[in-house]
N, C-alpha and C positions, 0 to 999 in steps of 0.2 A: 122684790129680789132681797136676799137675806144676806148676811156679811160673808159666811164662808162659800156662798156661790160667787161673790166678786172676788174671795182671796184665790180661790182655785183656777177661775180666770185669770186674774193675774200670772199665776203659774204657767198657763198655757199661753199665756202673750209670750212668755220668757221664752219658752219653748220656741214658740215661732218665731222668736227673733233669731234664733240659732240657725235657722233656714236664710237668713238673709244673702248669703251669698251662694247659696247652692240650687234654689227651688227654680230658677227662671228657667222658663217665662211663667212658669206658675207659680200661683201666690204662698206667701209666707205662712204657714198655718201650724197652729200648735194645738194638741189635744191631750187633756188629763184625764184619766178615768179613776171613778172614785168608786168606794163599795157604800154600802149602806149606813157606816157609822161616818162618813165622811172621809176615811182613810184614803189616800191615793195609791191605787196599785198599778198603774201602767201610766207612762207619758209618752208622748212623741210628737215629731215635727218633719214634716213635707220632705224628700230626700232629694234627687234629681230628676230632672225630668224624665219620665218612664219610669223611676221608681216608686215607692210607696209613698202614700199620703200620709198624715198626720194621724187620722184617726185609725189605719191599718197597722201602722208604726206602734200605736198606744196599746190597740189590742195585742199584737205580738211580745209589746213587753210586760204585758201583764202575765201573759200564759208564760212567759219564761220566768217569770218570778213565781210562778208557782198558783197565780188566782185564777180563777174563772171569772170571766165579763159579764157572765149572766145575771141581769137584776141591777147592773151598776149603772151610773151616770155617766155620761161622757160629756165634758165641757169642752167644745170646740170654739175655736175663735171667728172661723168663718164657716156658713152654711154647708155641711158634708154634699158633694156632688153628687147628682143623681144620673149621669150620662157615661157612656162610653167614651171615653177620650184615648191616653196613653195607658189610661189602666182601667180596670172597672170601677163602677160606682162604689164610693165610700159608704152611702146608705145602704146596701147589700149588707156589706161588710158588716155595718153595727146592727142591723135588723138579724142576720143570720148569728152572729154572736149573743144575741139574747139582751143587748142592751136595753134597759128599764126606761133611761131618760134621757134626754139630748140638750144640753144648755148651748145655744148660739150667740155669739157676741156680736155679729152682723150677719147679714144674708150676703148671697155673692153675688155681683154684679153680672156675670156671664150669663147672657141669656139663654143658655143651656141647662143655668141650673135656678138662679133667680126665684127663689121660693118652691122652687119644684121637689128641692131637697127637703124640705119643712114638709112638704105637703106628703109626700111618698112616706116619710118616717112615721108620721100620724097617722094615714091609713094603714100602716101596717102594726099599728097599737101600742107606739111607743109616744111616752108623754115628751112633749116639746115646748121648750120657753124659747122665745128670742128677746133678747134684751132691747129696751128700748133703744131707738137709733142715737139718741142724744147723749147715752151713757157712756161714762168713761172709757169702759173696755169697749165699746162698740166703736167710738172714735179713736181708741190706740189702735185697733186691727186695722181699719181702714186707713190710717195713717201708715203704718206699717207696709201696708199695701198701696202706697199712694200711686206708682207705677201701674199697676194690674189693673186699679179703679180708672184710671185715665184709660187705659186704653179698650177697655171695656164699656166705658159710657163714653169717651169722647174720640173713641177712636184712634187715638195717637198717645205715643211716651209723652210722661212726664218728662219734660225737658229742663235740666240742671247745667247752668253754667259756671265753671271753675275757672276761678281768677286768683293769682296771687300777685299781691302789689304793695306797694311803699303807701305809708301814710298819708303821702301828698299825693296818692292814685297814680303810681306810675308801675305799669306793668314789665316795662322792657327798656332799656337805654335806647337813644336815637338809632344806635347800631343794631339795634334788636337784643344784646347782651341782657339775659332774664336770669341766668344759671348761679347760684341761688338767690333770690328775693328772700326768702321764708326759709326757715331751719330745718331741723332734721325732723322733730315732731309734726310739722306742719305737712310736711312732704310724706309721710309715712301715714298719714289720716288722710291727705289725698289719694293714695292710694287703696285704703280701705273703702273711700268714697266709689274709684272705678271697680272694685271687686262687687260692690253690690248692682252696679246698673246690667242691661242687658248688653248694650253697646256704647262706646266710647267714640266720639264724633269730633273731628278735626278738619281744617282746610286744606286747600294742595298750598299755600303760603306757608302754612307750618311744616308740611312737608317736606317742599324743597329746602327751607333753610334750616330745618332743624333733623330733619331725618329721624324723626322718631319712633320708636316702639308702642307705645303709648299701651302698654300690656301692665298686668298687677305683678309687681316685684317684692316691695317691701312688706307685704303680710301675704300670709298664706289666705291659699283659695284654691278651691275643687276645679274652678272653672276660671279661665279668661272670658271676658267680656270679647262680643264681636266688635269690629271696626268699621267706621263709616267715615269715606272722605268726600266732602264736597268740591267738586274736579272740575269746573264748567267746561273746560277743553281739553279734558283728558290729559294732562299733563304730567301724571303720576311717574313717576321714572319706573322701568321694570327692576332696576336695582335698588329699591328703596329698600328700606330694614323691614317697613311693615308688611311686604311682601314676603317676607321669610320670617315668618314667627315661630319662636321658640317651643310652643304648644300648637296646635291647629286649631283655628280659629277663624270663622266668616270674616269676609271682608268685602263690604258693601262698596262702591265707587258710584257716585251719581255726578252726570255731565249734563252739559244741553246744547252740546255741540259732538256729534256722534262722529267717530272717525273710525271705522272700521279695522284699519289696520292695528290702530293703538289698542282698539277693544279686543282684537285678539291676542294682543300681545300680554295686554292684561289679563284675560283670563284664562291665559295659558298658564298663567303663575297663580291660579286659584281665584283671583279675583270674580265678583259678580259686579256687571258694568250695567247701570240702569240709568237711560235718558229720559231725563223730566226738563225740559226747558219751560223759561217763564210764560206764560199765557197771552203776555202783551207786549206791546213796541219796546215800553219803558222796560221790563223784565226780560227781554230778547237776548239771549246770550249768558244769561244767568240761570241757575238751577230755580227750580219752583220748589222752593225751601217748603211750603204747605204741602204741597203734594209730596216731596219726599217723607215727610212726618205721618201723613195716611199712610205711604207703603212700606216705612219702617213698622207701623202700629198692624198690620198685615203680615209682618214677618215676624209677630209675636216678641217684638221690643217693649217693656215696661218700660224702664227707667233709661233716658239718654243722656250720658255725662258728658258735657262737650267741653273739652279744651283746645279751644283755636285763636285764632287772632284778633285783633280789635274789630277789623272787618268784618268777619263771619258774625261774630258776636252782635257788632252794631245791626246786620242783617236781620239777625233771629229777634232782637228787641224791637226793631221799627215795624215789622209785621205781627209783632202781637205773639212770638210763639216760644219766648222765653218765658218757663214758668217761674223758675227759682234761681236764687243766685248762691253760690256757695264761694266765699270769700274768704281769702288768708289774707290778713294784714298785718304785715312786719314794720317794725318801730324805726324806720328808716324814714330819712329825705333824700330823694336821688333826683327830683329835679324835672327837667323837661325829657320826655320820653314817649313812649306810647302808653294810652291809656285802657282802660276795661274795654271801650267800645266806642266804635266810629259813629258819632251820633250827629246829626244835623243840629245847628242853633235851635235853640228854641225862642218863639214871638213871647212866650209868659210863663213864669214860674210854674202853672197850673198843667200846663201841657206835656210835662214829665211823666212816664208811668208812675203810678202811685204804688209803692212797696210795704210791706208789713215785715218790720223784724221777728224773728221766730227765737233761735238759738244764738248766744253770743258766749262761747268758750275760749278760756287761755290754753294754748298748745305750745309749752316752751316760753320762747320769748313773744310769740307772734299769738293773733287773735283770732278764731273762727268767726264767720257771720253768715246765718244762713238768713234768708230775705225771702219773699215771695211775692210776685205781683199779685195785688189786692186782686181779688174775684177770681183767679186762676183754679184754686182750689175746690170751689164750689161744688164739684161733684161729689164732694167727699163729704158735704152737709147732711143731717138727718133726712133732711125733705126730698134727698136723691136717692134716699134707700127707702122703699117700700117695704111696709111689713105684710108677712101673709094673713089672710082673715082669719 
């Protein structure tokens, strides 16, 4: 792999990042077209679902600039699709355009593609290079699409728990007061993380106590994420603000105890009510959270952004369903109050879930810490991505 290939793929990854808040539930993909001299003549990234994919956008851009794609090389951050979904196959668009070569950062985990795109291009006489799964560009592409890879490989979204707390671990005072522990920069950043998610999840306790909207307001976004509420006994008030969004979006309410009258009232307000009771005597009366994640995966949710209370956070952690922690740490000491998660006392230090720190950044006076549960991102490893023969 030559340096120019790497450099152009880095540009394609920058393009792909531009679709972070746009493409859901499709993956975030970037494409650069270059001519025989290595000059970039077209670029593009995935648009909103149902709109053009990165390859088609790059072909359009090249033609708009007066360049023919004939004989060009397409550098794509994810394997071009080979099936008819919301749009026609990108493989066909590249083949029909006369592209001579395609460089792919990583294969698509979608079973409908998964090497078939590369095979189709090669059968059409296109020279295809797939980077090694452990190359920096392949890793970066999978990381950018962590939710999509999670849904395709595990069948469930990537679950990210967001918390804002003081240095001594308090997320709210004993009376529930939590606005505002962190500063403006951290709150704006939190909205950016909401914007990239397919859905935002909260619990009925938060709905009753705060009556939140949980939409994206502090950053620009072309779409609002879906909203998910864990509400075991269907106690969501029909007057709740989340039932009256400023911009239409889907609302899924998961319950454990169905009530026909309450269900009808909520559905009349536009909500979708799903009853998923716990499968055991111990979990009776509670929502089966694992089944909920499976259901959300089937509803094409890639990244699930959780902003809930310490009880729901604790349940997700205890059941091994939380993948990543997005924690904003304020330089304050607030004393006794509510913590990040309601967890039972441990018998030994080794019993606690092992985390791996990722990014640590300064946002105004606060810190943003990203930490993952060890092993939960194994599906992103090179060994989980098979290369075509």
